[in-house]
N, C-alpha and C positions, 0 to 999 in steps of 0.2 A: 877261899883264896881270892884276893883282889887282883883284877887284871887292869892294866893301863889302857886308856882309850887312845887309839891311834890319832895322831894330829889331823884335825879337820873332820873327825867323825863325831864331834860333840852334837848333842841335840840342839835344836833351834826353837826359840820361843819369842813371840812378838805380841804384845798387847796393844790393841788399837780400837777398832770400831765394834759395833754390836753383833757383827756376823763373824762367826768363827770357822776356821778350816783346820781339820786334822789331816796331816800329811804323813803317809806311811811308806817306808822303804821295803825292799824285798829280802828274801832269804839269803844269807851270807853277805848281803850288802850292808849299807849303813847310811846315815843321813847325807853323805856327800852326793849321792845320786839324785836326791830330792831337794837339796838346799837351794839351788837356783830357783826352782819353782816356788818353794816356800818363801824365799825373799821377794820374789815377784808378787806373790799374793799379799805379803806384808806391805809392800810399796803401794798396792792398790787399795789399802785401807782395811784389810781383814785382820782379825786377831788370829794368829797362827801358832799351832803346836806341831813340831816335827820331832817326835821322840826317837831316841836310839833304842831299838828293841833289845831286850835282854840277850846277852851273849854275842851281840854284834858290835862291830867297830873296835874290837879288842884283839882276840886271838881265836884260832880254831878250837883250841883247848877249852875256851870259855863257852862257846856255843854248844859244845857237847854236854854241858851241864843243864841245858835248857830244852824246852819243847814248846809245842803249840799253846799249851795252857799259859805259859809265861808270856808269849808274844801276844796272844789274844787278850789276856788279862791286862797287859800294858796298854793295848789299843783301846779297850773299853774304859779303862781308868782315865786315859787322856781325853777321850770323848766326853766322859762325864764331867771332867774338870772344865772343859770348854762350855758344855751345856749349862753349867751352873752360873756362868757369867755372861753368856751370849744369848741373843734373841733366837738366832738360828745357827746351826752347825752343819757343815758339809764335811765329807771325808774323801780324800784323794789318795789313791794307792797305786803303786807300781808292782807288777809281778805278784809275789806272795802278799805284798801290801794291798794289792787289789782284792785278793781273797779275804784279807783281814777287813778291808772296807766293806765287803759284802757281809761278813760275819757281824760287824758292828751294826750295819743297817738292818739286818734281820732281827737284831735284838733290841734296837732302839728305834721304834716306829716313828718317833718324832723327828728323825733326822731330816735335814733340809734338802740335801742333794748328795749325789755320789759321782765321782770321776774315776773311771777305771782306765789305767794305762797298761796295756799288755798284761792284763790281769790273769792270774790263774785261779780258777774256781773248780776245776775238775780234779778228781783223784787220778792216780796213776793206773796204768793197765796192770792186770793181775800178774803178768809175767815179770813186770818190773818190780812189783812188790816182792814176788818170790825171789828174784835175783838179789834184792837188798837183804832179805832175810838170810839168804845163803851166805852172803858176805859177812854178815854179823855173826852167824853161827861159826864161821871160819876165823873169827877174831878180828875182822876188818871193821873199823869204826868210821873211816872216812875214805872217800874216793875222789880223785881229782876230777874236776868238772869238765876238763877238756876244752872249755870255752869260757874261761873265767871272766872275760870282758867282752860281752856281746854288743860292741859298739862299732858302727860303720865309720864314723868320723875319724879321719886320720889324726893321729897324735893324741887322741882321747882314750884313756883307759879307766875303767871303773875300779875303784879301790874296794876289792872284795877278797874273800878268803881263797878263792880259786879251787875249793874242794867242797864236796857235799858231806855234811855230818849225817850219817845214815840213820841212827836212832831218832834224832829230832825230825829228820825228813819224813820218816814213817808216820810220826804223829801229825804232821801237816797233811799228808795224804789221807789219813783216817778222818781228820776234821773236815776235809773238803767233801766227803760224802754227804755230810749234813748241810754244809754251806751250799753245795750245788742243788740239793733237794729242796732247799728253802728259798731259792732265789725269787720265787713268786711273792714272798713276803715283803720284798722291797717295793715300796710305792712312791718313793721320792723320785724326782727327775734325775736322770742319769746321762752322763756323757761318757761314751766309750771310745777310746782311741787305740788303734791296733796297727802295728807295723806289718807291712806286706811281707817282709822277710824277717823272721824271728827264729833264731836258732835255739831258743830256750823254752818258750811257752807257745804251743800251737794256737793259731787264731781261732780254732773251734771253741776255746774258752770264751772269747769275746762274743762269738756267735750265740753261745748259750745265754750269756747275760742279756744280749739284745732280745732274744726270743722269749726269755722266761720272766724277767722282772715285770712287775705290774705297773710301774710308773712310766711316764713318757721317756723315750730314749732318743738320743742323737748319737750316731756312729760315724766316726771320722777315721779314714785310712791314712796311715803315715807312710809316705812313699819313699822316704830317703833315710830311714833309720832302722837299726836292728832292735834287739830287745830293750836295752837300757836307753830308751828313746829320749828320756828327760835330759840327757847330756849329749845327745847325738845331733844329727843334722836338722831334725825337726823340733829342736828345743824351743825355738821362738814360737813356732806354731802351737805347740802344746801349751806353753805359758799364756799366750794371748787368747787361745780358745778357752782355756780353763778360767781365766779372769773374766772374760766376756760372758761365759755360761753362768758363772756364779753371780755376777752382777745382775744378769737377767733374771735368774731364779729368785734372788733375794730382793729384787726391785731397787737396786742401788743406782 
């Protein structure tokens, strides 16, 4: 079955200089949350790919047909496409996109840099996993998120599904066991940005990235944004710090 893409949720692609950046959105989100950052990077002279991950930006029914293997496969394929034409490639990810960024970096040791924004790299607590399995056993496939748009800025709402797809969610949590275990394989320079107040992903995820990656790390706290910080009050800070960091790492 083919699902229509919601207006504005299309992927973004920009071919420019020799340095590439892969930009990845989060679970149940879509490219709208990362498009301003992707466009800022494109304007700064980078070649940019912002894919729409499988099952996203269409309908909740669509995402139920996908899982971590689809999302991680799409991320790796997009990275490899950039790497085939660019001298260096960085990966930037928000939320689950940050976990995907770590996944890509762990499997592509030639990666140039990583930027993690309120990234999730930890699996869920056993009691949460048990609860999800109980829901599924009872015939429940989705659960309302209760906080579908974790944005502090007044008048800004993230265009997301507003519900968690339970079976796909379990595959993400399972994958994060390996992602978290292998953070030490990341040797590229990393920029980690973390909201002080995040109702979706605990800041301990960022703490683990900072403590475990093998490459040099810069950690910035975002004081005026919630989880979807890329479209929140700290948007300008995130964009300017990301561009400056990548220019510095790539010697531009």
